[in-house]
N, CA, C and O atoms as a GROMACS GRO file, in nm:
protein
  444
    1MET      N    1   2.908   3.060  -0.454
    1MET     CA    2   2.918   3.031  -0.313
    1MET      C    3   2.936   2.882  -0.291
    1MET      O    4   2.843   2.804  -0.307
    2ALA      N    5   3.054   2.844  -0.255
    2ALA     CA    6   3.084   2.703  -0.239
    2ALA      C    7   3.009   2.639  -0.123
    2ALA      O    8   2.984   2.518  -0.126
    3GLN      N    9   2.972   2.713  -0.022
    3GLN     CA   10   2.908   2.657   0.097
    3GLN      C   11   2.755   2.672   0.097
    3GLN      O   12   2.690   2.632   0.194
    4ALA      N   13   2.698   2.728  -0.008
    4ALA     CA   14   2.553   2.752  -0.011
    4ALA      C   15   2.473   2.623   0.004
    4ALA      O   16   2.373   2.620   0.077
    5GLY      N   17   2.514   2.518  -0.064
    5GLY     CA   18   2.444   2.390  -0.054
    5GLY      C   19   2.450   2.333   0.086
    5GLY      O   20   2.352   2.277   0.136
    6ARG      N   21   2.566   2.348   0.151
    6ARG     CA   22   2.581   2.296   0.288
    6ARG      C   23   2.492   2.374   0.384
    6ARG      O   24   2.431   2.316   0.474
    7ARG      N   25   2.486   2.505   0.367
    7ARG     CA   26   2.399   2.586   0.454
    7ARG      C   27   2.253   2.549   0.433
    7ARG      O   28   2.175   2.543   0.528
    8TRP      N   29   2.215   2.523   0.308
    8TRP     CA   30   2.078   2.482   0.277
    8TRP      C   31   2.046   2.350   0.347
    8TRP      O   32   1.939   2.335   0.405
    9GLN      N   33   2.140   2.256   0.341
    9GLN     CA   34   2.118   2.127   0.405
    9GLN      C   35   2.110   2.140   0.558
    9GLN      O   36   2.031   2.070   0.621
   10ARG      N   37   2.187   2.229   0.616
   10ARG     CA   38   2.181   2.250   0.762
   10ARG      C   39   2.045   2.303   0.806
   10ARG      O   40   2.002   2.279   0.919
   11SER      N   41   1.978   2.372   0.718
   11SER     CA   42   1.844   2.422   0.747
   11SER      C   43   1.737   2.319   0.710
   11SER      O   44   1.641   2.297   0.784
   12LEU      N   45   1.756   2.256   0.594
   12LEU     CA   46   1.656   2.162   0.542
   12LEU      C   47   1.646   2.033   0.623
   12LEU      O   48   1.536   1.991   0.657
   13PHE      N   49   1.759   1.971   0.654
   13PHE     CA   50   1.757   1.839   0.716
   13PHE      C   51   1.681   1.838   0.849
   13PHE      O   52   1.597   1.750   0.868
   14PRO      N   53   1.706   1.931   0.942
   14PRO     CA   54   1.627   1.932   1.066
   14PRO      C   55   1.478   1.955   1.039
   14PRO      O   56   1.393   1.898   1.108
   15TRP      N   57   1.447   2.037   0.940
   15TRP     CA   58   1.307   2.063   0.905
   15TRP      C   59   1.241   1.934   0.858
   15TRP      O   60   1.128   1.904   0.898
   16LEU      N   61   1.309   1.857   0.771
   16LEU     CA   62   1.255   1.730   0.721
   16LEU      C   63   1.229   1.634   0.836
   16LEU      O   64   1.124   1.570   0.841
   17LEU      N   65   1.323   1.623   0.927
   17LEU     CA   66   1.307   1.534   1.042
   17LEU      C   67   1.188   1.577   1.127
   17LEU      O   68   1.111   1.493   1.173
   18ASN      N   69   1.174   1.707   1.148
   18ASN     CA   70   1.062   1.760   1.225
   18ASN      C   71   0.929   1.736   1.154
   18ASN      O   72   0.826   1.717   1.220
   19PHE      N   73   0.930   1.736   1.022
   19PHE     CA   74   0.809   1.712   0.943
   19PHE      C   75   0.765   1.566   0.952
   19PHE      O   76   0.648   1.534   0.929
   20GLY      N   77   0.859   1.478   0.984
   20GLY     CA   78   0.824   1.336   0.997
   20GLY      C   79   0.905   1.242   0.911
   20GLY      O   80   0.882   1.121   0.914
   21PHE      N   81   1.000   1.294   0.835
   21PHE     CA   82   1.085   1.208   0.754
   21PHE      C   83   1.187   1.138   0.843
   21PHE      O   84   1.221   1.187   0.951
   22GLU      N   85   1.234   1.023   0.796
   22GLU     CA   86   1.343   0.951   0.861
   22GLU      C   87   1.464   0.958   0.768
   22GLU      O   88   1.452   0.938   0.648
   23GLN      N   89   1.580   0.987   0.826
   23GLN     CA   90   1.702   0.995   0.748
   23GLN      C   91   1.758   0.854   0.727
   23GLN      O   92   1.764   0.774   0.821
   24CYS      N   93   1.797   0.824   0.606
   24CYS     CA   94   1.851   0.693   0.570
   24CYS      C   95   1.987   0.674   0.639
   24CYS      O   96   2.071   0.764   0.638
   25GLY      N   97   2.007   0.557   0.696
   25GLY     CA   98   2.132   0.528   0.765
   25GLY      C   99   2.250   0.515   0.671
   25GLY      O  100   2.362   0.550   0.708
   26SER      N  101   2.229   0.466   0.550
   26SER     CA  102   2.339   0.444   0.457
   26SER      C  103   2.370   0.564   0.369
   26SER      O  104   2.476   0.571   0.308
   27ASP      N  105   2.278   0.660   0.361
   27ASP     CA  106   2.301   0.783   0.284
   27ASP      C  107   2.229   0.897   0.353
   27ASP      O  108   2.106   0.904   0.347
   28PRO      N  109   2.301   0.987   0.419
   28PRO     CA  110   2.238   1.094   0.497
   28PRO      C  111   2.162   1.197   0.413
   28PRO      O  112   2.093   1.283   0.468
   29CYS      N  113   2.174   1.188   0.281
   29CYS     CA  114   2.103   1.282   0.195
   29CYS      C  115   1.973   1.223   0.140
   29CYS      O  116   1.910   1.282   0.053
   30VAL      N  117   1.934   1.107   0.192
   30VAL     CA  118   1.809   1.042   0.151
   30VAL      C  119   1.717   1.032   0.273
   30VAL      O  120   1.759   0.992   0.381
   31PHE      N  121   1.591   1.069   0.252
   31PHE     CA  122   1.492   1.068   0.358
   31PHE      C  123   1.369   0.992   0.311
   31PHE      O  124   1.334   0.997   0.193
   32THR      N  125   1.304   0.923   0.402
   32THR     CA  126   1.182   0.850   0.368
   32THR      C  127   1.072   0.883   0.468
   32THR      O  128   1.099   0.918   0.583
   33MET      N  129   0.950   0.871   0.421
   33MET     CA  130   0.835   0.892   0.508
   33MET      C  131   0.722   0.804   0.458
   33MET      O  132   0.696   0.796   0.338
   34LYS      N  133   0.655   0.738   0.551
   34LYS     CA  134   0.534   0.664   0.514
   34LYS      C  135   0.428   0.696   0.618
   34LYS      O  136   0.457   0.716   0.736
   35LYS      N  137   0.305   0.701   0.570
   35LYS     CA  138   0.193   0.740   0.655
   35LYS      C  139   0.065   0.686   0.592
   35LYS      O  140   0.053   0.680   0.470
   36VAL      N  141  -0.029   0.648   0.676
   36VAL     CA  142  -0.159   0.606   0.626
   36VAL      C  143  -0.247   0.730   0.614
   36VAL      O  144  -0.270   0.802   0.711
   37VAL      N  145  -0.295   0.754   0.493
   37VAL     CA  146  -0.382   0.868   0.465
   37VAL      C  147  -0.512   0.814   0.406
   37VAL      O  148  -0.510   0.746   0.303
   38ASN      N  149  -0.623   0.842   0.471
   38ASN     CA  150  -0.753   0.791   0.426
   38ASN      C  151  -0.752   0.640   0.406
   38ASN      O  152  -0.809   0.588   0.311
   39GLY      N  153  -0.685   0.568   0.499
   39GLY     CA  154  -0.682   0.422   0.494
   39GLY      C  155  -0.584   0.362   0.396
   39GLY      O  156  -0.582   0.240   0.377
   40VAL      N  157  -0.501   0.445   0.331
   40VAL     CA  158  -0.406   0.397   0.231
   40VAL      C  159  -0.265   0.436   0.274
   40VAL      O  160  -0.238   0.552   0.303
   41GLU      N  161  -0.174   0.336   0.277
   41GLU     CA  162  -0.035   0.368   0.310
   41GLU      C  163   0.030   0.442   0.193
   41GLU      O  164   0.029   0.395   0.079
   42GLN      N  165   0.086   0.558   0.224
   42GLN     CA  166   0.152   0.640   0.123
   42GLN      C  167   0.298   0.657   0.162
   42GLN      O  168   0.332   0.656   0.281
   43ARG      N  169   0.383   0.673   0.062
   43ARG     CA  170   0.527   0.690   0.085
   43ARG      C  171   0.581   0.807   0.005
   43ARG      O  172   0.535   0.837  -0.105
   44VAL      N  173   0.680   0.872   0.065
   44VAL     CA  174   0.756   0.975  -0.004
   44VAL      C  175   0.903   0.946   0.023
   44VAL      O  176   0.942   0.923   0.137
   45ILE      N  177   0.983   0.945  -0.082
   45ILE     CA  178   1.127   0.928  -0.072
   45ILE      C  179   1.190   1.054  -0.130
   45ILE      O  180   1.155   1.098  -0.239
   46LEU      N  181   1.282   1.111  -0.056
   46LEU     CA  182   1.341   1.239  -0.094
   46LEU      C  183   1.492   1.228  -0.097
   46LEU      O  184   1.553   1.179  -0.002
   47GLY      N  185   1.553   1.271  -0.206
   47GLY     CA  186   1.698   1.278  -0.215
   47GLY      C  187   1.739   1.424  -0.228
   47GLY      O  188   1.674   1.502  -0.297
   48CYS      N  189   1.846   1.459  -0.161
   48CYS     CA  190   1.897   1.596  -0.167
   48CYS      C  191   2.039   1.592  -0.221
   48CYS      O  192   2.125   1.523  -0.167
   49TYR      N  193   2.064   1.666  -0.327
   49TYR     CA  194   2.197   1.677  -0.384
   49TYR      C  195   2.230   1.825  -0.394
   49TYR      O  196   2.169   1.897  -0.473
   50VAL      N  197   2.324   1.871  -0.317
   50VAL     CA  198   2.363   2.011  -0.304
   50VAL      C  199   2.238   2.091  -0.269
   50VAL      O  200   2.195   2.089  -0.154
   51ASP      N  201   2.179   2.162  -0.366
   51ASP     CA  202   2.058   2.240  -0.337
   51ASP      C  203   1.938   2.194  -0.419
   51ASP      O  204   1.841   2.269  -0.435
   52ASP      N  205   1.944   2.073  -0.470
   52ASP     CA  206   1.833   2.016  -0.547
   52ASP      C  207   1.767   1.904  -0.468
   52ASP      O  208   1.833   1.829  -0.396
   53LEU      N  209   1.636   1.892  -0.483
   53LEU     CA  210   1.560   1.784  -0.422
   53LEU      C  211   1.501   1.697  -0.531
   53LEU      O  212   1.452   1.748  -0.633
   54PHE      N  213   1.505   1.568  -0.511
   54PHE     CA  214   1.447   1.470  -0.602
   54PHE      C  215   1.348   1.390  -0.520
   54PHE      O  216   1.385   1.328  -0.421
   55THR      N  217   1.222   1.390  -0.562
   55THR     CA  218   1.117   1.329  -0.482
   55THR      C  219   1.046   1.218  -0.558
   55THR      O  220   1.005   1.236  -0.672
   56LEU      N  221   1.033   1.104  -0.492
   56LEU     CA  222   0.952   0.993  -0.542
   56LEU      C  223   0.835   0.978  -0.447
   56LEU      O  224   0.852   0.992  -0.326
   57TYR      N  225   0.717   0.950  -0.500
   57TYR     CA  226   0.600   0.938  -0.412
   57TYR      C  227   0.504   0.836  -0.469
   57TYR      O  228   0.497   0.814  -0.590
   58SER      N  229   0.429   0.774  -0.378
   58SER     CA  230   0.338   0.667  -0.419
   58SER      C  231   0.200   0.719  -0.459
   58SER      O  232   0.131   0.654  -0.537
   59HIS      N  233   0.159   0.833  -0.406
   59HIS     CA  234   0.025   0.885  -0.433
   59HIS      C  235   0.031   1.035  -0.457
   59HIS      O  236   0.111   1.106  -0.396
   60ASP      N  237  -0.056   1.081  -0.545
   60ASP     CA  238  -0.068   1.224  -0.575
   60ASP      C  239  -0.213   1.262  -0.553
   60ASP      O  240  -0.300   1.175  -0.549
   61GLY      N  241  -0.240   1.386  -0.540
   61GLY     CA  242  -0.377   1.431  -0.520
   61GLY      C  243  -0.382   1.533  -0.408
   61GLY      O  244  -0.285   1.548  -0.334
   62PRO      N  245  -0.492   1.602  -0.396
   62PRO     CA  246  -0.500   1.714  -0.300
   62PRO      C  247  -0.476   1.674  -0.155
   62PRO      O  248  -0.422   1.754  -0.079
   63ASP      N  249  -0.514   1.554  -0.114
   63ASP     CA  250  -0.497   1.512   0.025
   63ASP      C  251  -0.381   1.416   0.044
   63ASP      O  252  -0.371   1.351   0.148
   64SER      N  253  -0.292   1.405  -0.054
   64SER     CA  254  -0.184   1.307  -0.046
   64SER      C  255  -0.072   1.356   0.046
   64SER      O  256  -0.057   1.476   0.069
   65LEU      N  257   0.005   1.263   0.096
   65LEU     CA  258   0.121   1.293   0.177
   65LEU      C  259   0.220   1.378   0.098
   65LEU      O  260   0.278   1.472   0.151
   66TYR      N  261   0.239   1.344  -0.029
   66TYR     CA  262   0.329   1.421  -0.115
   66TYR      C  263   0.286   1.568  -0.123
   66TYR      O  264   0.368   1.657  -0.106
   67ASN      N  265   0.158   1.592  -0.149
   67ASN     CA  266   0.113   1.730  -0.162
   67ASN      C  267   0.116   1.805  -0.029
   67ASN      O  268   0.141   1.926  -0.027
   68ASP      N  269   0.092   1.736   0.083
   68ASP     CA  270   0.110   1.799   0.214
   68ASP      C  271   0.254   1.845   0.231
   68ASP      O  272   0.279   1.956   0.278
   69PHE      N  273   0.347   1.759   0.192
   69PHE     CA  274   0.490   1.792   0.200
   69PHE      C  275   0.524   1.912   0.112
   69PHE      O  276   0.590   2.005   0.157
   70VAL      N  277   0.479   1.911  -0.013
   70VAL     CA  278   0.511   2.019  -0.106
   70VAL      C  279   0.455   2.152  -0.056
   70VAL      O  280   0.522   2.255  -0.065
   71ARG      N  281   0.332   2.150  -0.005
   71ARG     CA  282   0.273   2.274   0.049
   71ARG      C  283   0.353   2.327   0.168
   71ARG      O  284   0.381   2.447   0.176
   72ALA      N  285   0.391   2.238   0.258
   72ALA     CA  286   0.468   2.280   0.376
   72ALA      C  287   0.606   2.332   0.334
   72ALA      O  288   0.654   2.431   0.389
   73LEU      N  289   0.669   2.266   0.239
   73LEU     CA  290   0.799   2.310   0.189
   73LEU      C  291   0.790   2.449   0.128
   73LEU      O  292   0.876   2.534   0.152
   74ALA      N  293   0.685   2.473   0.049
   74ALA     CA  294   0.667   2.603  -0.016
   74ALA      C  295   0.635   2.714   0.084
   74ALA      O  296   0.666   2.831   0.059
   75LEU      N  297   0.574   2.679   0.196
   75LEU     CA  298   0.550   2.779   0.300
   75LEU      C  299   0.679   2.820   0.370
   75LEU      O  300   0.692   2.933   0.418
   76ARG      N  301   0.773   2.728   0.375
   76ARG     CA  302   0.900   2.755   0.446
   76ARG      C  303   1.005   2.819   0.356
   76ARG      O  304   1.077   2.908   0.399
   77TRP      N  305   1.014   2.774   0.230
   77TRP     CA  306   1.116   2.823   0.138
   77TRP      C  307   1.053   2.857   0.003
   77TRP      O  308   0.945   2.809  -0.031
   78ASN      N  309   1.122   2.940  -0.072
   78ASN     CA  310   1.082   2.972  -0.208
   78ASN      C  311   1.136   2.861  -0.298
   78ASN      O  312   1.253   2.862  -0.336
   79VAL      N  313   1.050   2.765  -0.331
   79VAL     CA  314   1.092   2.650  -0.411
   79VAL      C  315   1.021   2.651  -0.546
   79VAL      O  316   0.915   2.711  -0.563
   80LYS      N  317   1.082   2.583  -0.641
   80LYS     CA  318   1.025   2.573  -0.774
   80LYS      C  319   1.019   2.427  -0.815
   80LYS      O  320   1.120   2.358  -0.813
   81ASP      N  321   0.901   2.381  -0.852
   81ASP     CA  322   0.884   2.245  -0.902
   81ASP      C  323   0.919   2.246  -1.050
   81ASP      O  324   0.854   2.314  -1.130
   82GLU      N  325   1.020   2.171  -1.086
   82GLU     CA  326   1.064   2.168  -1.225
   82GLU      C  327   1.001   2.053  -1.303
   82GLU      O  328   1.045   2.020  -1.413
   83GLY      N  329   0.898   1.992  -1.245
   83GLY     CA  330   0.824   1.888  -1.316
   83GLY      C  331   0.891   1.753  -1.310
   83GLY      O  332   0.988   1.734  -1.235
   84PRO      N  333   0.840   1.659  -1.388
   84PRO     CA  334   0.895   1.524  -1.387
   84PRO      C  335   1.043   1.523  -1.426
   84PRO      O  336   1.085   1.596  -1.516
   85VAL      N  337   1.120   1.443  -1.359
   85VAL     CA  338   1.263   1.434  -1.385
   85VAL      C  339   1.288   1.352  -1.511
   85VAL      O  340   1.222   1.250  -1.534
   86SER      N  341   1.384   1.396  -1.591
   86SER     CA  342   1.424   1.320  -1.709
   86SER      C  343   1.570   1.280  -1.700
   86SER      O  344   1.613   1.184  -1.765
   87ASP      N  345   1.647   1.352  -1.619
   87ASP     CA  346   1.786   1.313  -1.597
   87ASP      C  347   1.832   1.368  -1.462
   87ASP      O  348   1.787   1.472  -1.415
   88LEU      N  349   1.924   1.293  -1.401
   88LEU     CA  350   1.977   1.330  -1.270
   88LEU      C  351   2.116   1.272  -1.259
   88LEU      O  352   2.136   1.151  -1.268
   89LEU      N  353   2.215   1.359  -1.238
   89LEU     CA  354   2.353   1.316  -1.219
   89LEU      C  355   2.400   1.223  -1.330
   89LEU      O  356   2.455   1.116  -1.303
   90ASN      N  357   2.379   1.262  -1.453
   90ASN     CA  358   2.419   1.187  -1.572
   90ASN      C  359   2.344   1.055  -1.591
   90ASN      O  360   2.391   0.966  -1.662
   91VAL      N  361   2.230   1.042  -1.529
   91VAL     CA  362   2.145   0.924  -1.547
   91VAL      C  363   2.015   0.970  -1.613
   91VAL      O  364   1.945   1.055  -1.558
   92ASP      N  365   1.982   0.913  -1.729
   92ASP     CA  366   1.855   0.941  -1.795
   92ASP      C  367   1.748   0.856  -1.728
   92ASP      O  368   1.769   0.738  -1.701
   93ILE      N  369   1.632   0.916  -1.702
   93ILE     CA  370   1.526   0.850  -1.628
   93ILE      C  371   1.398   0.850  -1.710
   93ILE      O  372   1.355   0.955  -1.758
   94SER      N  373   1.338   0.732  -1.727
   94SER     CA  374   1.209   0.717  -1.794
   94SER      C  375   1.114   0.649  -1.696
   94SER      O  376   1.150   0.551  -1.630
   95VAL      N  377   0.993   0.702  -1.687
   95VAL     CA  378   0.895   0.648  -1.593
   95VAL      C  379   0.766   0.620  -1.668
   95VAL      O  380   0.720   0.701  -1.748
   96ASP      N  381   0.707   0.502  -1.641
   96ASP     CA  382   0.572   0.476  -1.688
   96ASP      C  383   0.493   0.413  -1.574
   96ASP      O  384   0.541   0.411  -1.460
   97GLU      N  385   0.376   0.364  -1.600
   97GLU     CA  386   0.288   0.312  -1.495
   97GLU      C  387   0.347   0.196  -1.417
   97GLU      O  388   0.316   0.178  -1.299
   98SER      N  389   0.433   0.116  -1.482
   98SER     CA  390   0.482  -0.006  -1.416
   98SER      C  391   0.632  -0.012  -1.393
   98SER      O  392   0.680  -0.108  -1.334
   99SER      N  393   0.707   0.090  -1.438
   99SER     CA  394   0.851   0.079  -1.423
   99SER      C  395   0.921   0.214  -1.423
   99SER      O  396   0.866   0.316  -1.465
  100VAL      N  397   1.042   0.211  -1.374
  100VAL     CA  398   1.135   0.323  -1.383
  100VAL      C  399   1.259   0.268  -1.451
  100VAL      O  400   1.316   0.169  -1.405
  101ILE      N  401   1.301   0.331  -1.560
  101ILE     CA  402   1.417   0.285  -1.635
  101ILE      C  403   1.528   0.389  -1.621
  101ILE      O  404   1.507   0.508  -1.645
  102LEU      N  405   1.645   0.342  -1.582
  102LEU     CA  406   1.763   0.427  -1.566
  102LEU      C  407   1.864   0.389  -1.674
  102LEU      O  408   1.895   0.271  -1.692
  103ARG      N  409   1.917   0.491  -1.744
  103ARG     CA  410   2.015   0.466  -1.850
  103ARG      C  411   2.132   0.563  -1.835
  103ARG      O  412   2.114   0.678  -1.794
  104GLN      N  413   2.251   0.515  -1.868
  104GLN     CA  414   2.368   0.601  -1.867
  104GLN      C  415   2.439   0.600  -2.002
  104GLN      O  416   2.561   0.611  -2.009
  105GLU      N  417   2.363   0.585  -2.108
  105GLU     CA  418   2.423   0.574  -2.242
  105GLU      C  419   2.505   0.697  -2.278
  105GLU      O  420   2.616   0.683  -2.329
  106LYS      N  421   2.453   0.818  -2.254
  106LYS     CA  422   2.526   0.940  -2.288
  106LYS      C  423   2.656   0.950  -2.209
  106LYS      O  424   2.760   0.986  -2.264
  107TYR      N  425   2.649   0.917  -2.081
  107TYR     CA  426   2.767   0.923  -1.996
  107TYR      C  427   2.872   0.823  -2.044
  107TYR      O  428   2.991   0.856  -2.050
  108ILE      N  429   2.830   0.702  -2.076
  108ILE     CA  430   2.923   0.598  -2.122
  108ILE      C  431   2.985   0.639  -2.256
  108ILE      O  432   3.104   0.619  -2.277
  109ALA      N  433   2.905   0.694  -2.344
  109ALA     CA  434   2.957   0.739  -2.475
  109ALA      C  435   3.059   0.850  -2.458
  109ALA      O  436   3.155   0.861  -2.535
  110HIS      N  437   3.037   0.934  -2.356
  110HIS     CA  438   3.129   1.044  -2.329
  110HIS      C  439   3.265   0.995  -2.280
  110HIS      O  440   3.367   1.060  -2.303
  111LEU      N  441   3.266   0.879  -2.213
  111LEU     CA  442   3.393   0.823  -2.162
  111LEU      C  443   3.481   0.784  -2.277
  111LEU      O  444   3.592   0.735  -2.256
   0.00000   0.00000   0.00000
């Protein structure tokens, strides 16, 4: 179905805005949200590519903004968390406590 991703976005994007996300002006498939939870500013950044979501978040835990979002998303749609990302759109991703490293070695070698 060539239009399935577009239909998903037509449903998802208004829901995200209603949930409190702001749509990025330079890329309509990127959404951000920040909120103070228990006295701590928390952020969630969400990217949507066709029917996949990529989420970055500043805090995790039962009362975090991220987990509130994931619970609400799961109540609305049948979603599956595929765990930490290791690659996205031909970019290898490594994450540790202090950095995020992006590499395109495989893609460059393929050229």
